[in-house]
Backbone bond lengths (Angstrom), bond angles and torsions (degrees), N, CA, C in turn:
res aa  C-N    CA-C-N  psi(-1)  N-CA   C-N-CA  omega(-1)  CA-C   N-CA-C  phi
1 X - - - 1.435 - - 1.526 111.66 -
2 X 1.294 115.27 -30.76 1.456 117.77 -178.13 1.531 112.24 -62.20
3 X 1.328 115.13 -39.66 1.450 118.39 -179.23 1.529 111.20 -68.28
4 X 1.323 118.09 -40.08 1.456 122.41 179.93 1.527 110.19 -66.18
5 X 1.314 116.86 -42.76 1.472 119.26 179.64 1.535 110.99 -68.61
6 X 1.336 117.08 -33.83 1.457 120.69 177.28 1.535 110.16 -65.67
7 X 1.320 118.32 -43.68 1.464 122.73 179.01 1.532 109.82 -65.45
8 X 1.332 117.59 -41.45 1.463 121.31 179.26 1.530 110.14 -64.03
9 X 1.326 116.36 -43.42 1.469 120.68 178.83 1.536 110.36 -63.37
10 X 1.321 117.21 -42.56 1.462 121.37 178.76 1.532 109.96 -64.43
11 X 1.334 116.55 -40.35 1.463 120.35 177.72 1.523 111.51 -63.45
12 X 1.334 117.67 -42.32 1.469 121.75 178.65 1.531 110.16 -64.39
13 X 1.318 116.99 -43.73 1.473 120.35 179.40 1.529 109.84 -63.55
14 X 1.333 117.04 -42.32 1.446 121.22 178.25 1.531 110.82 -63.93
15 X 1.307 118.68 -41.21 1.465 122.45 178.73 1.519 110.89 -64.87
16 X 1.327 117.33 -40.84 1.466 120.99 177.98 1.532 109.91 -64.54
17 X 1.315 117.91 -41.63 1.470 121.03 178.82 1.526 111.09 -63.55
18 X 1.341 117.40 -43.43 1.457 121.01 178.72 1.528 109.77 -63.10
19 X 1.321 117.88 -42.89 1.463 121.47 179.12 1.522 110.86 -63.23
20 X 1.323 117.63 -39.84 1.468 121.03 179.31 1.533 110.59 -66.64
21 X 1.319 116.69 -41.48 1.459 120.34 179.20 1.532 109.97 -65.03
22 X 1.322 117.04 -43.14 1.450 121.58 178.43 1.530 110.53 -61.81
23 X 1.319 116.93 -44.16 1.465 121.80 179.08 1.527 110.62 -63.01
24 X 1.323 116.71 -42.17 1.459 121.21 179.94 1.528 111.09 -62.37
25 X 1.334 117.45 -43.97 1.460 119.85 -179.13 1.527 110.82 -67.14
26 X 1.328 118.30 -37.71 1.463 121.17 177.14 1.526 110.78 -63.44
27 X 1.321 116.75 -44.98 1.463 120.89 179.20 1.527 110.84 -64.48
28 X 1.309 115.87 -37.51 1.463 120.16 179.02 1.532 110.33 -64.27
29 X 1.322 117.92 -42.37 1.464 120.98 177.86 1.523 111.49 -63.85
30 X 1.309 115.71 -43.27 1.467 119.29 178.79 1.525 110.98 -63.33
31 X 1.320 117.05 -41.77 1.458 121.19 178.65 1.527 110.84 -63.02
32 X 1.316 117.48 -40.45 1.458 120.53 178.03 1.527 111.20 -65.02
33 X 1.328 116.84 -38.87 1.469 120.09 177.87 1.525 110.37 -65.12
34 X 1.315 117.54 -41.52 1.469 121.46 178.19 1.523 110.10 -64.55
35 X 1.326 116.96 -42.75 1.463 120.23 179.21 1.528 111.26 -63.94
36 X 1.315 117.58 -36.88 1.468 120.55 177.69 1.522 110.37 -65.72
37 X 1.335 117.07 -41.03 1.466 119.80 178.29 1.526 110.87 -66.28
38 X 1.330 116.72 -40.59 1.464 119.88 178.26 1.528 111.42 -64.92
39 X 1.311 116.63 -38.57 1.463 119.50 177.61 1.524 110.40 -65.03
40 X 1.326 116.23 -38.25 1.464 120.11 177.87 1.522 110.68 -64.58
41 X 1.330 116.66 -42.54 1.461 120.84 177.97 1.525 110.32 -66.77
42 X 1.317 116.82 -39.85 1.460 121.30 -179.10 1.524 110.61 -62.35
43 X 1.343 116.37 -37.79 1.463 119.99 -179.79 1.523 112.24 -67.32
44 X 1.301 117.37 -28.22 1.465 119.44 -176.87 1.520 111.51 -122.38
45 X 1.315 116.30 44.97 1.458 118.96 176.06 1.519 108.89 -59.95
46 X 1.312 116.16 134.98 1.469 118.18 -177.89 1.528 112.79 -60.86
47 X 1.311 117.68 -35.50 1.463 119.38 -179.25 1.521 110.78 -65.27
48 X 1.321 115.63 -39.72 1.464 119.62 179.85 1.524 110.14 -66.51
49 X 1.333 116.54 -41.82 1.461 120.09 179.19 1.526 110.92 -64.09
50 X 1.313 116.40 -40.12 1.474 119.50 179.48 1.531 111.22 -68.51
51 X 1.331 116.80 -36.97 1.466 119.47 177.16 1.527 110.79 -65.94
52 X 1.322 115.76 -41.00 1.461 119.11 178.50 1.533 110.73 -64.61
53 X 1.324 116.09 -39.17 1.467 120.01 177.62 1.532 109.98 -63.51
54 X 1.320 117.06 -40.85 1.465 120.82 178.57 1.529 110.79 -64.13
55 X 1.325 117.14 -34.79 1.457 120.10 178.24 1.527 111.36 -65.97
56 X 1.318 117.22 -28.83 1.462 120.38 175.94 1.522 111.73 -80.23
57 X 1.329 116.82 -34.02 1.468 120.22 -175.11 1.531 113.36 -84.14
58 X 1.314 118.01 -29.98 1.466 120.67 -177.98 1.532 112.94 -57.86
59 X 1.338 119.49 -45.01 1.475 118.08 177.21 1.529 112.69 -62.13
60 X 1.324 117.19 -30.47 1.468 119.26 178.22 1.521 111.27 -70.23
61 X 1.320 116.71 -35.80 1.462 120.34 176.56 1.528 109.24 -65.08
62 X 1.329 116.32 -41.92 1.468 119.83 177.18 1.530 111.00 -64.58
63 X 1.336 115.85 -36.82 1.459 119.56 176.80 1.531 110.11 -64.81
64 X 1.321 116.73 -40.04 1.474 120.99 177.13 1.530 110.50 -59.93
65 X 1.318 116.80 -43.63 1.465 120.90 179.59 1.518 110.53 -64.06
66 X 1.331 116.47 -44.76 1.474 118.36 -179.41 1.525 111.27 -67.31
67 X 1.336 117.36 -33.55 1.465 119.78 176.80 1.529 111.23 -67.03
68 X 1.305 116.40 -38.21 1.471 119.84 178.08 1.525 111.48 -67.43
69 X 1.319 117.07 -32.95 1.456 120.37 -179.30 1.528 112.57 -79.46
70 X 1.329 117.13 -30.42 1.458 118.99 -173.77 1.529 113.81 -100.42
71 X 1.291 119.03 -12.10 1.473 123.01 -178.41 1.528 111.93 52.75
72 X 1.310 116.41 49.43 1.466 121.55 177.80 1.519 110.08 -69.62
73 X 1.304 117.64 140.95 1.467 119.29 179.53 1.530 113.76 -81.15
74 X 1.348 116.67 -21.85 1.468 119.70 -177.35 1.524 110.14 -154.62
75 X 1.315 114.83 165.41 1.462 121.42 177.11 1.519 109.43 -94.18
76 X 1.334 116.50 144.35 1.461 118.43 175.96 1.538 109.69 -87.53
77 X 1.317 116.81 175.35 1.466 121.89 -174.90 1.529 112.17 -61.51
78 X 1.334 117.03 -39.97 1.467 120.07 -179.21 1.531 110.60 -63.25
79 X 1.316 116.15 -40.16 1.473 120.06 178.60 1.522 111.04 -66.39
80 X 1.328 115.71 -43.48 1.465 119.52 178.58 1.528 111.19 -61.52
81 X 1.319 115.97 -40.89 1.461 119.81 179.04 1.532 110.67 -66.32
82 X 1.317 117.21 -40.79 1.463 121.06 178.02 1.536 110.89 -62.71
83 X 1.314 116.92 -41.66 1.463 121.01 178.80 1.522 110.30 -65.34
84 X 1.321 116.42 -42.69 1.468 120.00 -179.08 1.530 111.16 -65.27
85 X 1.328 117.08 -41.04 1.468 120.55 177.51 1.522 110.63 -64.07
86 X 1.325 116.30 -42.48 1.466 119.84 178.45 1.523 110.44 -64.42
87 X 1.308 117.37 -39.28 1.464 121.92 178.70 1.516 110.90 -59.97
88 X 1.330 116.28 -48.99 1.468 120.33 179.81 1.523 111.13 -63.18
89 X 1.333 117.01 -42.53 1.461 120.52 -179.02 1.527 111.26 -65.77
90 X 1.323 117.30 -44.12 1.468 120.77 -179.34 1.522 110.35 -63.84
91 X 1.319 116.85 -42.84 1.466 119.44 178.49 1.521 111.17 -62.77
92 X 1.316 117.15 -41.74 1.468 121.31 179.20 1.527 111.24 -64.68
93 X 1.318 116.10 -44.79 1.462 119.86 179.58 1.522 111.37 -65.39
94 X 1.314 116.95 -38.63 1.464 119.94 176.93 1.530 110.86 -64.16
95 X 1.325 116.88 -39.53 1.461 120.00 177.83 1.524 110.83 -64.10
96 X 1.325 117.02 -38.84 1.472 120.26 177.72 1.525 110.85 -66.48
97 X 1.329 117.07 -37.62 1.467 119.67 176.24 1.520 111.45 -64.37
98 X 1.309 116.51 -42.35 1.468 120.54 178.88 1.526 109.63 -64.77
99 X 1.342 116.96 -42.90 1.465 120.87 -178.71 1.522 111.88 -64.75
100 X 1.327 116.85 -33.19 1.469 119.93 179.48 1.523 112.37 -85.87
101 X 1.329 116.01 3.93 1.466 122.73 178.94 1.531 112.46 61.91
102 X 1.319 115.52 32.02 1.462 121.26 179.28 1.523 111.77 -111.28
103 X 1.311 118.14 11.41 1.459 122.51 -179.95 1.522 108.37 -71.71
104 X 1.329 117.29 123.09 1.463 121.04 -177.55 1.514 112.51 -103.00
105 X 1.302 117.98 -13.21 1.455 120.07 -179.52 1.518 112.12 78.08
106 X 1.331 114.67 -174.88 1.472 119.99 -178.12 1.522 109.59 -65.28
107 X 1.278 119.35 145.48 1.461 131.40 0.46 1.525 113.14 -90.30
108 X 1.335 118.13 3.43 1.467 120.37 -175.39 1.527 112.47 -83.27
109 X 1.313 116.85 -43.93 1.453 121.45 -179.58 1.532 108.42 -122.28
110 X 1.321 115.23 125.37 1.461 120.70 -179.31 1.519 109.44 -123.13
111 X 1.318 116.16 154.71 1.462 121.24 173.60 1.520 109.21 -76.13
112 X 1.330 115.79 168.09 1.467 120.79 -179.63 1.523 110.89 -58.03
113 X 1.311 117.20 -42.63 1.469 120.36 -178.15 1.526 111.05 -63.03
114 X 1.310 116.78 -36.52 1.470 119.79 179.22 1.524 111.19 -69.98
115 X 1.331 116.99 -36.71 1.465 119.21 174.98 1.530 110.24 -65.16
116 X 1.322 115.48 -42.14 1.458 119.39 -179.39 1.522 111.17 -65.69
117 X 1.330 117.68 -33.38 1.465 121.19 176.75 1.527 111.84 -62.92
118 X 1.306 116.82 -27.23 1.469 120.79 179.99 1.522 112.38 -78.80
119 X 1.337 116.74 -5.33 1.463 122.07 177.97 1.525 107.86 -125.66
120 X 1.339 118.70 77.20 1.468 121.08 -170.50 1.525 114.70 -63.88
121 X 1.307 118.26 -38.58 1.466 120.04 -179.49 1.522 110.46 -67.01
122 X 1.310 115.34 -45.57 1.460 120.59 178.23 1.527 110.40 -61.93
123 X 1.312 116.65 -42.59 1.469 120.78 179.59 1.530 110.49 -62.43
124 X 1.302 117.17 -45.66 1.466 121.11 -178.71 1.527 110.78 -60.48
125 X 1.334 116.46 -47.51 1.465 119.86 -178.58 1.528 111.76 -70.34
126 X 1.322 116.62 -35.23 1.467 121.30 179.09 1.527 110.66 -66.41
127 X 1.317 116.24 -46.20 1.462 119.41 178.84 1.522 111.81 -68.21
128 X 1.338 117.05 -34.14 1.469 120.04 176.65 1.529 109.95 -65.57
129 X 1.326 116.67 -41.04 1.470 120.18 178.18 1.523 110.28 -65.85
130 X 1.318 116.84 -38.76 1.465 120.08 178.44 1.524 110.49 -66.39
131 X 1.310 116.84 -39.10 1.469 120.59 177.87 1.520 110.43 -65.32
132 X 1.331 116.75 -41.87 1.461 120.56 179.10 1.527 110.65 -62.97
133 X 1.338 116.67 -41.56 1.463 120.03 179.90 1.522 111.15 -67.15
134 X 1.329 116.43 -40.38 1.464 118.57 -178.47 1.532 111.47 -71.91
135 X 1.328 118.19 -28.48 1.466 119.78 178.47 1.523 111.20 -78.09
136 X 1.338 117.14 -25.03 1.451 120.39 179.78 1.535 111.24 -79.19
137 X 1.320 117.14 -38.48 1.456 119.72 179.27 1.522 109.67 -127.79
138 X 1.317 117.42 122.31 1.463 120.33 -175.47 1.530 112.48 -67.94
139 X 1.328 118.08 -19.82 1.460 119.74 -178.90 1.517 112.68 -94.25
140 X 1.338 118.14 9.41 1.462 121.02 179.65 1.500 110.47 -66.92
141 X 1.306 115.93 147.58 1.467 118.85 -177.79 1.517 110.34 -75.38
142 X 1.292 114.46 147.30 1.465 121.21 179.89 1.515 107.22 -83.43
143 X 1.300 115.23 130.94 1.460 119.92 -178.64 1.510 109.46 -83.88
144 X 1.328 114.54 122.44 1.467 120.37 179.50 1.516 109.69 -87.77
145 X 1.270 115.58 149.58 1.458 118.94 174.71 1.474 110.08 -98.00
């Protein structure tokens, strides 16, 4: 009987060890999946995206103020390029906010066209420059709002 009980005890200990190892690997996989999701959320925190969007929009607000003070008739190439870069960045950041389900809508989150509406002088000169470019070359891209 001693030999049979020794084998049974060894089998039980071995089964417990296998179960513990299996449980540990399952928990490790779940923890890695949670960490991957947290890293994904960390990369697209809504506050960070909104701050980055503000960093793109603040220079445009300053440009609007300087345009109102100087009564410029048109925008130069550097200004147009800055506006276009800000437009692309704001649209991209807004898409990331929507994808992360953190879009709050007005007045917290606005589309590019709504931001541009808040800067009437800049919008007028930007659209006039876009119209001038499209009338000069028929293959020019149409500027979306």
